[in-house]
mmCIF file of the N, C-alpha and C atoms, coordinates in Angstrom:
data_MODEL
# 
_entry.id   MODEL 
# 
loop_
_atom_site.group_PDB 
_atom_site.id 
_atom_site.type_symbol 
_atom_site.label_atom_id 
_atom_site.label_alt_id 
_atom_site.label_comp_id 
_atom_site.label_asym_id 
_atom_site.label_entity_id 
_atom_site.label_seq_id 
_atom_site.pdbx_PDB_ins_code 
_atom_site.Cartn_x 
_atom_site.Cartn_y 
_atom_site.Cartn_z 
_atom_site.occupancy 
_atom_site.B_iso_or_equiv 
_atom_site.pdbx_formal_charge 
_atom_site.auth_seq_id 
_atom_site.auth_comp_id 
_atom_site.auth_asym_id 
_atom_site.auth_atom_id 
_atom_site.pdbx_PDB_model_num 
ATOM 1   N N  . MET A 1 1  ? -13.540 -44.770 28.659  1.00 0.00 ? 1  MET A N  1 
ATOM 2   C CA . MET A 1 1  ? -13.166 -45.097 27.291  1.00 0.00 ? 1  MET A CA 1 
ATOM 3   C C  . MET A 1 1  ? -14.313 -44.697 26.360  1.00 0.00 ? 1  MET A C  1 
ATOM 4   N N  . SER A 1 2  ? -14.003 -43.966 25.332  1.00 0.00 ? 2  SER A N  1 
ATOM 5   C CA . SER A 1 2  ? -15.050 -43.498 24.429  1.00 0.00 ? 2  SER A CA 1 
ATOM 6   C C  . SER A 1 2  ? -15.404 -44.568 23.400  1.00 0.00 ? 2  SER A C  1 
ATOM 7   N N  . ASP A 1 3  ? -16.624 -44.458 22.913  1.00 0.00 ? 3  ASP A N  1 
ATOM 8   C CA . ASP A 1 3  ? -17.103 -45.372 21.882  1.00 0.00 ? 3  ASP A CA 1 
ATOM 9   C C  . ASP A 1 3  ? -16.432 -45.006 20.566  1.00 0.00 ? 3  ASP A C  1 
ATOM 10  N N  . ASP A 1 4  ? -15.828 -45.969 19.908  1.00 0.00 ? 4  ASP A N  1 
ATOM 11  C CA . ASP A 1 4  ? -15.138 -45.691 18.646  1.00 0.00 ? 4  ASP A CA 1 
ATOM 12  C C  . ASP A 1 4  ? -16.083 -45.695 17.450  1.00 0.00 ? 4  ASP A C  1 
ATOM 13  N N  . GLY A 1 5  ? -17.361 -45.945 17.685  1.00 0.00 ? 5  GLY A N  1 
ATOM 14  C CA . GLY A 1 5  ? -18.334 -45.909 16.601  1.00 0.00 ? 5  GLY A CA 1 
ATOM 15  C C  . GLY A 1 5  ? -18.494 -47.207 15.838  1.00 0.00 ? 5  GLY A C  1 
ATOM 16  N N  . TRP A 1 6  ? -17.738 -48.218 16.183  1.00 0.00 ? 6  TRP A N  1 
ATOM 17  C CA . TRP A 1 6  ? -17.809 -49.480 15.450  1.00 0.00 ? 6  TRP A CA 1 
ATOM 18  C C  . TRP A 1 6  ? -18.731 -50.494 16.109  1.00 0.00 ? 6  TRP A C  1 
ATOM 19  N N  . LYS A 1 7  ? -19.498 -50.067 17.085  1.00 0.00 ? 7  LYS A N  1 
ATOM 20  C CA . LYS A 1 7  ? -20.446 -50.970 17.731  1.00 0.00 ? 7  LYS A CA 1 
ATOM 21  C C  . LYS A 1 7  ? -21.831 -50.884 17.091  1.00 0.00 ? 7  LYS A C  1 
ATOM 22  N N  . ASP A 1 8  ? -22.075 -49.840 16.342  1.00 0.00 ? 8  ASP A N  1 
ATOM 23  C CA . ASP A 1 8  ? -23.354 -49.623 15.677  1.00 0.00 ? 8  ASP A CA 1 
ATOM 24  C C  . ASP A 1 8  ? -23.396 -50.445 14.385  1.00 0.00 ? 8  ASP A C  1 
ATOM 25  N N  . PRO A 1 9  ? -24.433 -51.266 14.188  1.00 0.00 ? 9  PRO A N  1 
ATOM 26  C CA . PRO A 1 9  ? -24.496 -52.086 12.960  1.00 0.00 ? 9  PRO A CA 1 
ATOM 27  C C  . PRO A 1 9  ? -24.422 -51.264 11.674  1.00 0.00 ? 9  PRO A C  1 
ATOM 28  N N  . GLN A 1 10 ? -25.010 -50.058 11.671  1.00 0.00 ? 10 GLN A N  1 
ATOM 29  C CA . GLN A 1 10 ? -24.933 -49.226 10.465  1.00 0.00 ? 10 GLN A CA 1 
ATOM 30  C C  . GLN A 1 10 ? -23.498 -48.811 10.177  1.00 0.00 ? 10 GLN A C  1 
ATOM 31  N N  . THR A 1 11 ? -22.750 -48.507 11.223  1.00 0.00 ? 11 THR A N  1 
ATOM 32  C CA . THR A 1 11 ? -21.367 -48.084 11.039  1.00 0.00 ? 11 THR A CA 1 
ATOM 33  C C  . THR A 1 11 ? -20.500 -49.254 10.596  1.00 0.00 ? 11 THR A C  1 
ATOM 34  N N  . ILE A 1 12 ? -20.770 -50.419 11.130  1.00 0.00 ? 12 ILE A N  1 
ATOM 35  C CA . ILE A 1 12 ? -20.033 -51.612 10.709  1.00 0.00 ? 12 ILE A CA 1 
ATOM 36  C C  . ILE A 1 12 ? -20.301 -51.887 9.232   1.00 0.00 ? 12 ILE A C  1 
ATOM 37  N N  . MET A 1 13 ? -21.557 -51.759 8.816   1.00 0.00 ? 13 MET A N  1 
ATOM 38  C CA . MET A 1 13 ? -21.904 -51.980 7.414   1.00 0.00 ? 13 MET A CA 1 
ATOM 39  C C  . MET A 1 13 ? -21.242 -50.924 6.531   1.00 0.00 ? 13 MET A C  1 
ATOM 40  N N  . PHE A 1 14 ? -21.216 -49.669 6.987   1.00 0.00 ? 14 PHE A N  1 
ATOM 41  C CA . PHE A 1 14 ? -20.512 -48.627 6.236   1.00 0.00 ? 14 PHE A CA 1 
ATOM 42  C C  . PHE A 1 14 ? -19.051 -49.014 6.054   1.00 0.00 ? 14 PHE A C  1 
ATOM 43  N N  . GLY A 1 15 ? -18.412 -49.422 7.147   1.00 0.00 ? 15 GLY A N  1 
ATOM 44  C CA . GLY A 1 15 ? -16.993 -49.766 7.085   1.00 0.00 ? 15 GLY A CA 1 
ATOM 45  C C  . GLY A 1 15 ? -16.725 -50.881 6.099   1.00 0.00 ? 15 GLY A C  1 
ATOM 46  N N  . ALA A 1 16 ? -17.557 -51.904 6.146   1.00 0.00 ? 16 ALA A N  1 
ATOM 47  C CA . ALA A 1 16 ? -17.386 -53.029 5.227   1.00 0.00 ? 16 ALA A CA 1 
ATOM 48  C C  . ALA A 1 16 ? -17.544 -52.575 3.779   1.00 0.00 ? 16 ALA A C  1 
ATOM 49  N N  . ASN A 1 17 ? -18.582 -51.806 3.505   1.00 0.00 ? 17 ASN A N  1 
ATOM 50  C CA . ASN A 1 17 ? -18.817 -51.335 2.137   1.00 0.00 ? 17 ASN A CA 1 
ATOM 51  C C  . ASN A 1 17 ? -17.739 -50.370 1.669   1.00 0.00 ? 17 ASN A C  1 
ATOM 52  N N  . ALA A 1 18 ? -17.345 -49.463 2.544   1.00 0.00 ? 18 ALA A N  1 
ATOM 53  C CA . ALA A 1 18 ? -16.343 -48.467 2.166   1.00 0.00 ? 18 ALA A CA 1 
ATOM 54  C C  . ALA A 1 18 ? -15.001 -49.117 1.868   1.00 0.00 ? 18 ALA A C  1 
ATOM 55  N N  . PHE A 1 19 ? -14.584 -50.051 2.706   1.00 0.00 ? 19 PHE A N  1 
ATOM 56  C CA . PHE A 1 19 ? -13.289 -50.681 2.466   1.00 0.00 ? 19 PHE A CA 1 
ATOM 57  C C  . PHE A 1 19 ? -13.336 -51.640 1.288   1.00 0.00 ? 19 PHE A C  1 
ATOM 58  N N  . CYS A 1 20 ? -14.496 -52.227 1.018   1.00 0.00 ? 20 CYS A N  1 
ATOM 59  C CA . CYS A 1 20 ? -14.637 -53.033 -0.197  1.00 0.00 ? 20 CYS A CA 1 
ATOM 60  C C  . CYS A 1 20 ? -14.466 -52.129 -1.420  1.00 0.00 ? 20 CYS A C  1 
ATOM 61  N N  . GLN A 1 21 ? -15.130 -50.980 -1.397  1.00 0.00 ? 21 GLN A N  1 
ATOM 62  C CA . GLN A 1 21 ? -15.006 -50.033 -2.505  1.00 0.00 ? 21 GLN A CA 1 
ATOM 63  C C  . GLN A 1 21 ? -13.572 -49.526 -2.631  1.00 0.00 ? 21 GLN A C  1 
ATOM 64  N N  . PHE A 1 22 ? -12.942 -49.210 -1.508  1.00 0.00 ? 22 PHE A N  1 
ATOM 65  C CA . PHE A 1 22 ? -11.552 -48.742 -1.528  1.00 0.00 ? 22 PHE A CA 1 
ATOM 66  C C  . PHE A 1 22 ? -10.643 -49.811 -2.125  1.00 0.00 ? 22 PHE A C  1 
ATOM 67  N N  . ASN A 1 23 ? -10.770 -51.050 -1.644  1.00 0.00 ? 23 ASN A N  1 
ATOM 68  C CA . ASN A 1 23 ? -9.905  -52.129 -2.133  1.00 0.00 ? 23 ASN A CA 1 
ATOM 69  C C  . ASN A 1 23 ? -10.144 -52.419 -3.608  1.00 0.00 ? 23 ASN A C  1 
ATOM 70  N N  . LEU A 1 24 ? -11.386 -52.332 -4.051  1.00 0.00 ? 24 LEU A N  1 
ATOM 71  C CA . LEU A 1 24 ? -11.685 -52.534 -5.465  1.00 0.00 ? 24 LEU A CA 1 
ATOM 72  C C  . LEU A 1 24 ? -11.047 -51.432 -6.311  1.00 0.00 ? 24 LEU A C  1 
ATOM 73  N N  . CYS A 1 25 ? -11.201 -50.188 -5.881  1.00 0.00 ? 25 CYS A N  1 
ATOM 74  C CA . CYS A 1 25 ? -10.577 -49.074 -6.617  1.00 0.00 ? 25 CYS A CA 1 
ATOM 75  C C  . CYS A 1 25 ? -9.058  -49.212 -6.627  1.00 0.00 ? 25 CYS A C  1 
ATOM 76  N N  . ALA A 1 26 ? -8.477  -49.587 -5.488  1.00 0.00 ? 26 ALA A N  1 
ATOM 77  C CA . ALA A 1 26 ? -7.019  -49.755 -5.410  1.00 0.00 ? 26 ALA A CA 1 
ATOM 78  C C  . ALA A 1 26 ? -6.557  -50.861 -6.355  1.00 0.00 ? 26 ALA A C  1 
ATOM 79  N N  . ALA A 1 27 ? -7.304  -51.959 -6.425  1.00 0.00 ? 27 ALA A N  1 
ATOM 80  C CA . ALA A 1 27 ? -6.943  -53.049 -7.335  1.00 0.00 ? 27 ALA A CA 1 
ATOM 81  C C  . ALA A 1 27 ? -7.018  -52.582 -8.787  1.00 0.00 ? 27 ALA A C  1 
ATOM 82  N N  . LEU A 1 28 ? -8.036  -51.797 -9.120  1.00 0.00 ? 28 LEU A N  1 
ATOM 83  C CA . LEU A 1 28 ? -8.164  -51.286 -10.487 1.00 0.00 ? 28 LEU A CA 1 
ATOM 84  C C  . LEU A 1 28 ? -7.050  -50.302 -10.830 1.00 0.00 ? 28 LEU A C  1 
ATOM 85  N N  . VAL A 1 29 ? -6.604  -49.531 -9.846  1.00 0.00 ? 29 VAL A N  1 
ATOM 86  C CA . VAL A 1 29 ? -5.456  -48.639 -10.059 1.00 0.00 ? 29 VAL A CA 1 
ATOM 87  C C  . VAL A 1 29 ? -4.206  -49.475 -10.304 1.00 0.00 ? 29 VAL A C  1 
ATOM 88  N N  . ASN A 1 30 ? -3.989  -50.486 -9.468  1.00 0.00 ? 30 ASN A N  1 
ATOM 89  C CA . ASN A 1 30 ? -2.796  -51.328 -9.601  1.00 0.00 ? 30 ASN A CA 1 
ATOM 90  C C  . ASN A 1 30 ? -2.754  -52.069 -10.928 1.00 0.00 ? 30 ASN A C  1 
ATOM 91  N N  . LYS A 1 31 ? -3.918  -52.395 -11.489 1.00 0.00 ? 31 LYS A N  1 
ATOM 92  C CA . LYS A 1 31 ? -3.970  -53.087 -12.774 1.00 0.00 ? 31 LYS A CA 1 
ATOM 93  C C  . LYS A 1 31 ? -3.954  -52.115 -13.957 1.00 0.00 ? 31 LYS A C  1 
ATOM 94  N N  . GLY A 1 32 ? -3.974  -50.822 -13.674 1.00 0.00 ? 32 GLY A N  1 
ATOM 95  C CA . GLY A 1 32 ? -3.935  -49.831 -14.735 1.00 0.00 ? 32 GLY A CA 1 
ATOM 96  C C  . GLY A 1 32 ? -5.277  -49.551 -15.390 1.00 0.00 ? 32 GLY A C  1 
ATOM 97  N N  . VAL A 1 33 ? -6.358  -50.053 -14.812 1.00 0.00 ? 33 VAL A N  1 
ATOM 98  C CA . VAL A 1 33 ? -7.690  -49.824 -15.371 1.00 0.00 ? 33 VAL A CA 1 
ATOM 99  C C  . VAL A 1 33 ? -8.162  -48.404 -15.065 1.00 0.00 ? 33 VAL A C  1 
ATOM 100 N N  . LEU A 1 34 ? -7.866  -47.932 -13.861 1.00 0.00 ? 34 LEU A N  1 
ATOM 101 C CA . LEU A 1 34 ? -8.191  -46.571 -13.442 1.00 0.00 ? 34 LEU A CA 1 
ATOM 102 C C  . LEU A 1 34 ? -6.909  -45.842 -13.066 1.00 0.00 ? 34 LEU A C  1 
ATOM 103 N N  . THR A 1 35 ? -6.906  -44.534 -13.247 1.00 0.00 ? 35 THR A N  1 
ATOM 104 C CA . THR A 1 35 ? -5.821  -43.733 -12.683 1.00 0.00 ? 35 THR A CA 1 
ATOM 105 C C  . THR A 1 35 ? -6.157  -43.481 -11.214 1.00 0.00 ? 35 THR A C  1 
ATOM 106 N N  . GLN A 1 36 ? -5.171  -43.020 -10.468 1.00 0.00 ? 36 GLN A N  1 
ATOM 107 C CA . GLN A 1 36 ? -5.431  -42.694 -9.067  1.00 0.00 ? 36 GLN A CA 1 
ATOM 108 C C  . GLN A 1 36 ? -6.491  -41.605 -8.958  1.00 0.00 ? 36 GLN A C  1 
ATOM 109 N N  . GLN A 1 37 ? -6.426  -40.625 -9.841  1.00 0.00 ? 37 GLN A N  1 
ATOM 110 C CA . GLN A 1 37 ? -7.406  -39.533 -9.806  1.00 0.00 ? 37 GLN A CA 1 
ATOM 111 C C  . GLN A 1 37 ? -8.810  -40.051 -10.095 1.00 0.00 ? 37 GLN A C  1 
ATOM 112 N N  . GLU A 1 38 ? -8.945  -40.943 -11.074 1.00 0.00 ? 38 GLU A N  1 
ATOM 113 C CA . GLU A 1 38 ? -10.264 -41.506 -11.384 1.00 0.00 ? 38 GLU A CA 1 
ATOM 114 C C  . GLU A 1 38 ? -10.812 -42.296 -10.201 1.00 0.00 ? 38 GLU A C  1 
ATOM 115 N N  . ALA A 1 39 ? -9.957  -43.064 -9.555  1.00 0.00 ? 39 ALA A N  1 
ATOM 116 C CA . ALA A 1 39 ? -10.391 -43.839 -8.393  1.00 0.00 ? 39 ALA A CA 1 
ATOM 117 C C  . ALA A 1 39 ? -10.808 -42.914 -7.254  1.00 0.00 ? 39 ALA A C  1 
ATOM 118 N N  . ALA A 1 40 ? -10.031 -41.867 -7.021  1.00 0.00 ? 40 ALA A N  1 
ATOM 119 C CA . ALA A 1 40 ? -10.383 -40.904 -5.972  1.00 0.00 ? 40 ALA A CA 1 
ATOM 120 C C  . ALA A 1 40 ? -11.699 -40.213 -6.307  1.00 0.00 ? 40 ALA A C  1 
ATOM 121 N N  . ASN A 1 41 ? -11.924 -39.934 -7.585  1.00 0.00 ? 41 ASN A N  1 
ATOM 122 C CA . ASN A 1 41 ? -13.180 -39.301 -7.994  1.00 0.00 ? 41 ASN A CA 1 
ATOM 123 C C  . ASN A 1 41 ? -14.388 -40.177 -7.695  1.00 0.00 ? 41 ASN A C  1 
ATOM 124 N N  . VAL A 1 42 ? -14.222 -41.500 -7.758  1.00 0.00 ? 42 VAL A N  1 
ATOM 125 C CA . VAL A 1 42 ? -15.308 -42.413 -7.386  1.00 0.00 ? 42 VAL A CA 1 
ATOM 126 C C  . VAL A 1 42 ? -15.700 -42.176 -5.932  1.00 0.00 ? 42 VAL A C  1 
ATOM 127 N N  . MET A 1 43 ? -14.702 -42.060 -5.064  1.00 0.00 ? 43 MET A N  1 
ATOM 128 C CA . MET A 1 43 ? -14.975 -41.833 -3.641  1.00 0.00 ? 43 MET A CA 1 
ATOM 129 C C  . MET A 1 43 ? -15.589 -40.457 -3.401  1.00 0.00 ? 43 MET A C  1 
ATOM 130 N N  . VAL A 1 44 ? -15.099 -39.440 -4.094  1.00 0.00 ? 44 VAL A N  1 
ATOM 131 C CA . VAL A 1 44 ? -15.639 -38.089 -3.921  1.00 0.00 ? 44 VAL A CA 1 
ATOM 132 C C  . VAL A 1 44 ? -17.081 -38.028 -4.419  1.00 0.00 ? 44 VAL A C  1 
ATOM 133 N N  . LYS A 1 45 ? -17.369 -38.687 -5.538  1.00 0.00 ? 45 LYS A N  1 
ATOM 134 C CA . LYS A 1 45 ? -18.743 -38.722 -6.039  1.00 0.00 ? 45 LYS A CA 1 
ATOM 135 C C  . LYS A 1 45 ? -19.647 -39.421 -5.034  1.00 0.00 ? 45 LYS A C  1 
ATOM 136 N N  . THR A 1 46 ? -19.159 -40.501 -4.449  1.00 0.00 ? 46 THR A N  1 
ATOM 137 C CA . THR A 1 46 ? -19.937 -41.195 -3.426  1.00 0.00 ? 46 THR A CA 1 
ATOM 138 C C  . THR A 1 46 ? -20.212 -40.273 -2.245  1.00 0.00 ? 46 THR A C  1 
ATOM 139 N N  . ALA A 1 47 ? -19.196 -39.544 -1.800  1.00 0.00 ? 47 ALA A N  1 
ATOM 140 C CA . ALA A 1 47 ? -19.374 -38.595 -0.689  1.00 0.00 ? 47 ALA A CA 1 
ATOM 141 C C  . ALA A 1 47 ? -20.430 -37.552 -1.039  1.00 0.00 ? 47 ALA A C  1 
ATOM 142 N N  . ASN A 1 48 ? -20.369 -37.024 -2.246  1.00 0.00 ? 48 ASN A N  1 
ATOM 143 C CA . ASN A 1 48 ? -21.348 -36.018 -2.665  1.00 0.00 ? 48 ASN A CA 1 
ATOM 144 C C  . ASN A 1 48 ? -22.755 -36.595 -2.747  1.00 0.00 ? 48 ASN A C  1 
ATOM 145 N N  . ASP A 1 49 ? -22.870 -37.833 -3.230  1.00 0.00 ? 49 ASP A N  1 
ATOM 146 C CA . ASP A 1 49 ? -24.177 -38.493 -3.291  1.00 0.00 ? 49 ASP A CA 1 
ATOM 147 C C  . ASP A 1 49 ? -24.749 -38.708 -1.892  1.00 0.00 ? 49 ASP A C  1 
ATOM 148 N N  . ILE A 1 50 ? -23.896 -39.095 -0.954  1.00 0.00 ? 50 ILE A N  1 
ATOM 149 C CA . ILE A 1 50 ? -24.346 -39.294 0.425   1.00 0.00 ? 50 ILE A CA 1 
ATOM 150 C C  . ILE A 1 50 ? -24.829 -37.971 1.007   1.00 0.00 ? 50 ILE A C  1 
ATOM 151 N N  . ARG A 1 51 ? -24.072 -36.923 0.781   1.00 0.00 ? 51 ARG A N  1 
ATOM 152 C CA . ARG A 1 51 ? -24.475 -35.597 1.283   1.00 0.00 ? 51 ARG A CA 1 
ATOM 153 C C  . ARG A 1 51 ? -25.822 -35.174 0.713   1.00 0.00 ? 51 ARG A C  1 
ATOM 154 N N  . SER A 1 52 ? -25.976 -35.299 -0.593  1.00 0.00 ? 52 SER A N  1 
ATOM 155 C CA . SER A 1 52 ? -27.228 -34.847 -1.208  1.00 0.00 ? 52 SER A CA 1 
ATOM 156 C C  . SER A 1 52 ? -28.401 -35.726 -0.789  1.00 0.00 ? 52 SER A C  1 
ATOM 157 N N  . GLY A 1 53 ? -28.144 -36.992 -0.516  1.00 0.00 ? 53 GLY A N  1 
ATOM 158 C CA . GLY A 1 53 ? -29.213 -37.887 -0.089  1.00 0.00 ? 53 GLY A CA 1 
ATOM 159 C C  . GLY A 1 53 ? -29.607 -37.735 1.363   1.00 0.00 ? 53 GLY A C  1 
ATOM 160 N N  . SER A 1 54 ? -28.775 -37.077 2.142   1.00 0.00 ? 54 SER A N  1 
ATOM 161 C CA . SER A 1 54 ? -29.064 -36.957 3.575   1.00 0.00 ? 54 SER A CA 1 
ATOM 162 C C  . SER A 1 54 ? -29.181 -35.504 4.026   1.00 0.00 ? 54 SER A C  1 
ATOM 163 N N  . GLU A 1 55 ? -29.268 -34.575 3.082   1.00 0.00 ? 55 GLU A N  1 
ATOM 164 C CA . GLU A 1 55 ? -29.255 -33.161 3.477   1.00 0.00 ? 55 GLU A CA 1 
ATOM 165 C C  . GLU A 1 55 ? -30.544 -32.704 4.144   1.00 0.00 ? 55 GLU A C  1 
ATOM 166 N N  . ASP A 1 56 ? -31.622 -33.420 3.958   1.00 0.00 ? 56 ASP A N  1 
ATOM 167 C CA . ASP A 1 56 ? -32.886 -33.079 4.610   1.00 0.00 ? 56 ASP A CA 1 
ATOM 168 C C  . ASP A 1 56 ? -33.155 -34.058 5.742   1.00 0.00 ? 56 ASP A C  1 
ATOM 169 N N  . GLY A 1 57 ? -33.572 -33.557 6.860   1.00 0.00 ? 57 GLY A N  1 
ATOM 170 C CA . GLY A 1 57 ? -33.996 -34.428 7.940   1.00 0.00 ? 57 GLY A CA 1 
ATOM 171 C C  . GLY A 1 57 ? -32.923 -34.710 8.965   1.00 0.00 ? 57 GLY A C  1 
ATOM 172 N N  . SER A 1 58 ? -33.222 -35.692 9.797   1.00 0.00 ? 58 SER A N  1 
ATOM 173 C CA . SER A 1 58 ? -32.363 -35.991 10.948  1.00 0.00 ? 58 SER A CA 1 
ATOM 174 C C  . SER A 1 58 ? -31.076 -36.704 10.573  1.00 0.00 ? 58 SER A C  1 
ATOM 175 N N  . GLY A 1 59 ? -30.978 -37.236 9.367   1.00 0.00 ? 59 GLY A N  1 
ATOM 176 C CA . GLY A 1 59 ? -29.783 -37.966 8.963   1.00 0.00 ? 59 GLY A CA 1 
ATOM 177 C C  . GLY A 1 59 ? -28.662 -37.095 8.437   1.00 0.00 ? 59 GLY A C  1 
ATOM 178 N N  . GLN A 1 60 ? -28.847 -35.778 8.452   1.00 0.00 ? 60 GLN A N  1 
ATOM 179 C CA . GLN A 1 60 ? -27.854 -34.877 7.857   1.00 0.00 ? 60 GLN A CA 1 
ATOM 180 C C  . GLN A 1 60 ? -26.498 -34.980 8.544   1.00 0.00 ? 60 GLN A C  1 
ATOM 181 N N  . GLU A 1 61 ? -26.475 -34.976 9.860   1.00 0.00 ? 61 GLU A N  1 
ATOM 182 C CA . GLU A 1 61 ? -25.198 -35.051 10.587  1.00 0.00 ? 61 GLU A CA 1 
ATOM 183 C C  . GLU A 1 61 ? -24.514 -36.392 10.334  1.00 0.00 ? 61 GLU A C  1 
ATOM 184 N N  . TYR A 1 62 ? -25.275 -37.468 10.376  1.00 0.00 ? 62 TYR A N  1 
ATOM 185 C CA . TYR A 1 62 ? -24.722 -38.798 10.117  1.00 0.00 ? 62 TYR A CA 1 
ATOM 186 C C  . TYR A 1 62 ? -24.203 -38.877 8.680   1.00 0.00 ? 62 TYR A C  1 
ATOM 187 N N  . GLY A 1 63 ? -24.977 -38.339 7.734   1.00 0.00 ? 63 GLY A N  1 
ATOM 188 C CA . GLY A 1 63 ? -24.557 -38.339 6.336   1.00 0.00 ? 63 GLY A CA 1 
ATOM 189 C C  . GLY A 1 63 ? -23.263 -37.579 6.124   1.00 0.00 ? 63 GLY A C  1 
ATOM 190 N N  . GLU A 1 64 ? -23.108 -36.471 6.824   1.00 0.00 ? 64 GLU A N  1 
ATOM 191 C CA . GLU A 1 64 ? -21.880 -35.680 6.703   1.00 0.00 ? 64 GLU A CA 1 
ATOM 192 C C  . GLU A 1 64 ? -20.683 -36.447 7.250   1.00 0.00 ? 64 GLU A C  1 
ATOM 193 N N  . ARG A 1 65 ? -20.875 -37.142 8.363   1.00 0.00 ? 65 ARG A N  1 
ATOM 194 C CA . ARG A 1 65 ? -19.769 -37.939 8.925   1.00 0.00 ? 65 ARG A CA 1 
ATOM 195 C C  . ARG A 1 65 ? -19.348 -39.033 7.958   1.00 0.00 ? 65 ARG A C  1 
ATOM 196 N N  . ILE A 1 66 ? -20.310 -39.720 7.371   1.00 0.00 ? 66 ILE A N  1 
ATOM 197 C CA . ILE A 1 66 ? -19.994 -40.794 6.421   1.00 0.00 ? 66 ILE A CA 1 
ATOM 198 C C  . ILE A 1 66 ? -19.323 -40.206 5.177   1.00 0.00 ? 66 ILE A C  1 
ATOM 199 N N  . ALA A 1 67 ? -19.865 -39.115 4.656   1.00 0.00 ? 67 ALA A N  1 
ATOM 200 C CA . ALA A 1 67 ? -19.292 -38.487 3.458   1.00 0.00 ? 67 ALA A CA 1 
ATOM 201 C C  . ALA A 1 67 ? -17.844 -38.078 3.689   1.00 0.00 ? 67 ALA A C  1 
ATOM 202 N N  . SER A 1 68 ? -17.560 -37.526 4.854   1.00 0.00 ? 68 SER A N  1 
ATOM 203 C CA . SER A 1 68 ? -16.182 -37.097 5.118   1.00 0.00 ? 68 SER A CA 1 
ATOM 204 C C  . SER A 1 68 ? -15.235 -38.290 5.186   1.00 0.00 ? 68 SER A C  1 
ATOM 205 N N  . ARG A 1 69 ? -15.727 -39.431 5.612   1.00 0.00 ? 69 ARG A N  1 
ATOM 206 C CA . ARG A 1 69 ? -14.881 -40.639 5.635   1.00 0.00 ? 69 ARG A CA 1 
ATOM 207 C C  . ARG A 1 69 ? -14.556 -41.103 4.217   1.00 0.00 ? 69 ARG A C  1 
ATOM 208 N N  . TYR A 1 70 ? -15.515 -40.976 3.306   1.00 0.00 ? 70 TYR A N  1 
ATOM 209 C CA . TYR A 1 70 ? -15.233 -41.319 1.910   1.00 0.00 ? 70 TYR A CA 1 
ATOM 210 C C  . TYR A 1 70 ? -14.189 -40.371 1.319   1.00 0.00 ? 70 TYR A C  1 
ATOM 211 N N  . GLU A 1 71 ? -14.199 -39.125 1.731   1.00 0.00 ? 71 GLU A N  1 
ATOM 212 C CA . GLU A 1 71 ? -13.183 -38.187 1.246   1.00 0.00 ? 71 GLU A CA 1 
ATOM 213 C C  . GLU A 1 71 ? -11.799 -38.558 1.766   1.00 0.00 ? 71 GLU A C  1 
ATOM 214 N N  . VAL A 1 72 ? -11.730 -39.096 2.966   1.00 0.00 ? 72 VAL A N  1 
ATOM 215 C CA . VAL A 1 72 ? -10.448 -39.595 3.485   1.00 0.00 ? 72 VAL A CA 1 
ATOM 216 C C  . VAL A 1 72 ? -9.969  -40.762 2.627   1.00 0.00 ? 72 VAL A C  1 
ATOM 217 N N  . LEU A 1 73 ? -10.876 -41.670 2.291   1.00 0.00 ? 73 LEU A N  1 
ATOM 218 C CA . LEU A 1 73 ? -10.497 -42.800 1.436   1.00 0.00 ? 73 LEU A CA 1 
ATOM 219 C C  . LEU A 1 73 ? -10.028 -42.314 0.064   1.00 0.00 ? 73 LEU A C  1 
ATOM 220 N N  . ALA A 1 74 ? -10.634 -41.249 -0.440  1.00 0.00 ? 74 ALA A N  1 
ATOM 221 C CA . ALA A 1 74 ? -10.186 -40.672 -1.718  1.00 0.00 ? 74 ALA A CA 1 
ATOM 222 C C  . ALA A 1 74 ? -8.743  -40.205 -1.607  1.00 0.00 ? 74 ALA A C  1 
ATOM 223 N N  . SER A 1 75 ? -8.411  -39.569 -0.503  1.00 0.00 ? 75 SER A N  1 
ATOM 224 C CA . SER A 1 75 ? -7.023  -39.108 -0.333  1.00 0.00 ? 75 SER A CA 1 
ATOM 225 C C  . SER A 1 75 ? -6.068  -40.288 -0.208  1.00 0.00 ? 75 SER A C  1 
ATOM 226 N N  . TRP A 1 76 ? -6.517  -41.359 0.418   1.00 0.00 ? 76 TRP A N  1 
ATOM 227 C CA . TRP A 1 76 ? -5.672  -42.558 0.500   1.00 0.00 ? 76 TRP A CA 1 
ATOM 228 C C  . TRP A 1 76 ? -5.390  -43.104 -0.892  1.00 0.00 ? 76 TRP A C  1 
ATOM 229 N N  . LEU A 1 77 ? -6.409  -43.114 -1.754  1.00 0.00 ? 77 LEU A N  1 
ATOM 230 C CA . LEU A 1 77 ? -6.213  -43.620 -3.116  1.00 0.00 ? 77 LEU A CA 1 
ATOM 231 C C  . LEU A 1 77 ? -5.190  -42.783 -3.877  1.00 0.00 ? 77 LEU A C  1 
ATOM 232 N N  . LEU A 1 78 ? -5.166  -41.490 -3.617  1.00 0.00 ? 78 LEU A N  1 
ATOM 233 C CA . LEU A 1 78 ? -4.177  -40.633 -4.282  1.00 0.00 ? 78 LEU A CA 1 
ATOM 234 C C  . LEU A 1 78 ? -2.765  -40.919 -3.796  1.00 0.00 ? 78 LEU A C  1 
ATOM 235 N N  . GLY A 1 79 ? -2.639  -41.533 -2.623  1.00 0.00 ? 79 GLY A N  1 
ATOM 236 C CA . GLY A 1 79 ? -1.325  -41.828 -2.062  1.00 0.00 ? 79 GLY A CA 1 
ATOM 237 C C  . GLY A 1 79 ? -0.807  -43.223 -2.346  1.00 0.00 ? 79 GLY A C  1 
ATOM 238 N N  . ILE A 1 80 ? -1.536  -44.003 -3.130  1.00 0.00 ? 80 ILE A N  1 
ATOM 239 C CA . ILE A 1 80 ? -1.091  -45.365 -3.446  1.00 0.00 ? 80 ILE A CA 1 
ATOM 240 C C  . ILE A 1 80 ? 0.168   -45.288 -4.308  1.00 0.00 ? 80 ILE A C  1 
ATOM 241 N N  . PRO A 1 81 ? 1.238   -45.972 -3.903  1.00 0.00 ? 81 PRO A N  1 
ATOM 242 C CA . PRO A 1 81 ? 2.429   -45.985 -4.768  1.00 0.00 ? 81 PRO A CA 1 
ATOM 243 C C  . PRO A 1 81 ? 2.138   -46.750 -6.057  1.00 0.00 ? 81 PRO A C  1 
ATOM 244 N N  . THR A 1 82 ? 2.538   -46.173 -7.170  1.00 0.00 ? 82 THR A N  1 
ATOM 245 C CA . THR A 1 82 ? 2.288   -46.845 -8.459  1.00 0.00 ? 82 THR A CA 1 
ATOM 246 C C  . THR A 1 82 ? 3.576   -47.328 -9.073  1.00 0.00 ? 82 THR A C  1 
# 
């Protein structure tokens, strides 16, 4: 059985923070404060910030994995029924 990546404390913390951010953006979309595109842009900006912050050194691969997960969350926000 392969490791799903949720045993690492850093990954657990990422998951908690990412889903908190996703749920907050989704709530703001549902209340009409943000459009779906604006909410998705928050996630894409976060992904880009993670990439630029981890592009040097040994954290680059980890940063890319985390950034790509934020891009998935951005696509989920675009799929929220309004």
